[in-house]
C-alpha positions in Angstrom: -40.9 -35.7 36.1 -37.2 -36.2 37.0 -36.5 -37.2 33.3 -38.3 -34.1 32.1 -36.2 -31.8 34.4 -33.0 -33.5 33.2 -34.0 -33.0 29.6 -34.8 -29.3 30.2 -31.4 -28.9 32.0 -29.6 -30.5 29.0 -31.4 -28.2 26.5 -30.6 -25.2 28.6 -26.9 -26.2 28.8 -26.8 -26.6 25.0 -28.5 -23.2 24.4 -26.0 -21.5 26.7 -23.1 -23.2 25.0 -24.4 -22.1 21.5 -24.8 -18.5 22.8 -21.3 -18.6 24.2 -19.8 -19.8 20.9 -21.8 -17.2 19.0 -20.5 -14.5 21.3 -16.9 -15.3 20.5 -15.1 -12.9 18.2 -14.8 -13.9 14.6 -11.3 -15.1 13.6 -9.1 -12.3 12.2 -9.3 -12.0 8.4 -6.0 -11.8 6.5 -5.0 -8.5 5.0 -2.0 -9.2 2.7 0.1 -7.3 0.2 2.9 -7.9 -2.2 6.2 -5.9 -1.8 5.2 -2.2 -2.4 7.9 0.1 -1.2 8.0 2.7 0.1 4.5 2.1 1.4 4.9 -1.6 2.3 7.9 -3.9 2.3 9.3 -7.0 4.1 12.8 -6.9 5.8 15.3 -9.8 5.6 13.5 -11.5 8.4 10.1 -11.3 6.7 8.8 -8.6 9.0 6.5 -6.0 7.3 7.1 -2.3 7.6 5.9 0.9 6.0 3.0 3.3 6.5 0.4 0.9 5.2 0.7 -0.9 8.5 -0.5 2.2 10.3 -3.2 2.7 7.7 -4.4 -0.8 8.0 -4.6 -0.6 11.8 -6.6 2.6 11.6 -8.9 1.2 8.9 -9.8 -2.1 10.5 -10.2 -0.5 13.9 -12.6 2.0 12.4 -14.5 -0.9 10.7 -14.4 -3.0 13.9 -13.0 -5.9 11.9 -10.2 -8.2 13.4 -7.3 -8.8 11.1 -3.8 -10.0 10.7 -1.3 -8.6 8.1 1.0 -10.6 5.9 3.3 -10.1 2.9 3.6 -12.5 0.0 5.3 -12.7 -3.4 2.8 -11.3 -6.0 1.9 -14.5 -7.7 1.2 -16.3 -4.4 -0.9 -13.3 -3.2 -3.1 -13.6 -6.3 -3.7 -17.3 -5.7 -4.5 -16.8 -2.1 -7.1 -14.1 -3.0 -8.7 -16.4 -5.5 -8.9 -19.2 -3.0 -10.2 -16.9 -0.2 -7.1 -17.6 2.0 -6.3 -13.9 1.9 -9.5 -11.8 2.4 -8.3 -8.2 1.8 -5.5 -6.6 -0.2 -4.6 -3.2 -1.7 -3.4 -2.4 -5.2 -3.6 0.1 -8.0 -6.8 0.9 -9.8 -8.0 -2.0 -12.1 -5.1 -4.3 -11.2 -5.8 -7.2 -13.7 -4.2 -10.0 -11.7 -6.1 -9.1 -8.5 -9.5 -8.4 -10.2 -9.7 -11.9 -11.4 -10.1 -13.1 -7.8 -11.3 -10.0 -5.9 -13.8 -7.1 -5.9 -12.4 -3.5 -6.1 -13.5 -0.9 -3.6 -15.0 2.5 -4.6 -13.0 4.8 -2.4 -9.3 5.4 -3.2 -7.1 4.7 -0.1 -4.5 7.2 -1.4 -3.0 8.5 -4.6 0.5 7.3 -5.5 2.5 10.0 -7.2 5.9 9.3 -8.8 7.7 12.5 -9.8 10.9 13.6 -11.6 12.8 16.0 -9.4 15.2 18.6 -10.8 16.7 22.0 -10.2 14.6 24.7 -11.8 17.0 25.5 -14.6 17.0 21.9 -15.8 14.6 21.2 -18.7 11.2 19.9 -17.7 10.4 16.2 -18.2 7.1 15.6 -20.0 7.5 11.9 -20.6 9.9 8.9 -20.4 11.3 9.8 -23.8 12.7 13.1 -22.3 15.0 11.0 -20.1 16.8 9.3 -23.0 20.5 10.1 -22.9 20.2 11.5 -19.3 21.6 10.4 -16.0 18.9 9.7 -13.4 19.1 9.1 -9.6 17.0 6.2 -8.3 16.6 4.9 -4.7 18.6 1.6 -4.6 16.1 -0.2 -2.4 13.2 0.3 -4.8 12.5 -1.7 -8.0 10.0 0.9 -9.4 8.1 -1.9 -11.1 7.8 -1.8 -14.9 9.3 1.7 -14.9 12.5 0.5 -13.3 12.8 -2.3 -15.9 12.3 0.2 -18.7 15.0 2.6 -17.3 17.4 -0.3 -16.9 17.0 -1.5 -20.5 19.5 -0.6 -23.1 16.8 0.9 -25.3 16.0 3.6 -22.7 19.6 5.0 -23.0 19.4 6.1 -19.3 22.4 6.2 -17.0 21.3 5.2 -13.5 22.9 6.4 -10.3 21.7 4.7 -7.1 21.2 6.4 -3.8 20.9 4.5 -0.5 18.3 6.8 1.0 15.9 9.6 0.1 18.1 12.2 1.9 21.2 10.9 0.0 19.3 11.1 -3.3 18.4 14.7 -2.7 21.9 15.6 -1.8 23.2 13.9 -5.0 20.7 16.1 -7.0 21.7 19.3 -5.2 25.4 18.6 -5.8 24.9 17.9 -9.5 25.7 14.2 -9.4 22.8 13.8 -11.9 20.3 16.3 -13.3 17.2 14.2 -12.5 15.9 12.2 -9.5 12.8 9.9 -9.7 11.0 9.3 -6.4 7.7 9.0 -4.8 6.1 12.2 -3.6 5.2 11.2 0.0 8.7 10.4 1.2 10.1 13.4 -0.8 7.8 15.9 0.7 9.5 15.7 4.1 12.9 16.1 2.5 11.9 19.2 0.6 10.4 20.9 3.6 13.8 21.9 4.9 14.9 23.5 1.6 14.3 26.9 0.2 11.1 26.9 -2.0 13.0 27.4 -5.3 15.7 24.8 -4.7 14.0 21.9 -6.4 11.0 21.5 -8.6 9.2 18.4 -9.9 7.4 17.1 -13.0 4.7 14.4 -12.7 5.7 11.1 -14.1 3.0 8.6 -12.8 -0.2 9.0 -10.9 -2.2 6.0 -9.6 -5.1 5.6 -7.2 -4.7 2.7 -4.8 -7.8 0.8 -3.7 -8.9 -2.0 -1.4 -9.7 -5.4 -2.8 -11.8 -8.1 -1.2 -11.6 -11.8 -2.2 -14.6 -12.9 -4.3 -14.5 -16.2 -2.3 -15.5 -14.4 0.9 -19.2 -15.3 1.7 -20.1 -11.6 2.1 -17.5 -10.0 -0.2 -19.6 -7.0 -1.2 -20.8 -6.3 2.3 -17.3 -6.5 3.8 -16.0 -4.2 1.0 -18.7 -1.6 1.7 -18.0 -1.7 5.4 -14.3 -1.1 4.8 -15.0 1.6 2.2 -17.3 3.4 4.7 -14.6 3.2 7.4 -12.0 4.6 4.9 -14.3 7.5 4.1 -14.5 8.3 7.8 -10.7 8.2 8.2 -10.3 10.5 5.1 -12.9 13.0 6.3 -10.9 13.3 9.6 -7.6 13.7 7.7 -6.1 10.6 9.2 -4.9 8.9 6.0 -2.8 11.8 4.8 -1.6 12.4 8.4 -0.3 8.8 8.5 1.4 9.1 5.1 2.9 12.5 6.0 4.3 11.3 9.4 5.7 8.0 8.1 9.3 7.0 8.4 10.6 6.4 4.9 14.1 5.4 5.7 14.0 2.2 3.6 
């Protein structure tokens, strides 16, 4: 009888131990991005900044999913997604290097808009060819991806003037340092709010929807992606996504 009681006590202890382990929170999954200014960037010390940090916090809190955020060089990020070391990322619609190792969400996180800003009397820009032979202001801290490479090439015949901030770039435009300024719409909106409505106009240059991506190596990749998409839909219905982007500090 004593042995039976001892055996039952051991089984009870094992059951309680298993229940306790199961009740522990799952380890945080890794949400990682490559450098993506002005929405996400790493400073010289490797610390991330930008409004995507606030977006991620709101998103994963809404989904009730623990996470940590990291930044990596693009090629390393792609490898980590393929291996499942990074679970979630964010990139433009149909990004080929990410799709090879990750599933794309169905709900856009936000729309990236890159515009050409000018005074109203300056000729409108309908495409990159219209910038040939022109002087253009760019934000010095941004690479502008393939567009920046094109503008810097001799074939583009574009003279580039760099500004150290969004406010400085706008002042250069207003004081005729160059007839055109290329910048992202979100950080420019706050700068233009303080100007008369007819001071500066803009022409669309690039539009891109940004989506969530979940590593195909995750054991429930589709389920996790659906959960995050649903949480994102809730945030957007409450207007939180645009609120975060509109209130962001774009000083970089």
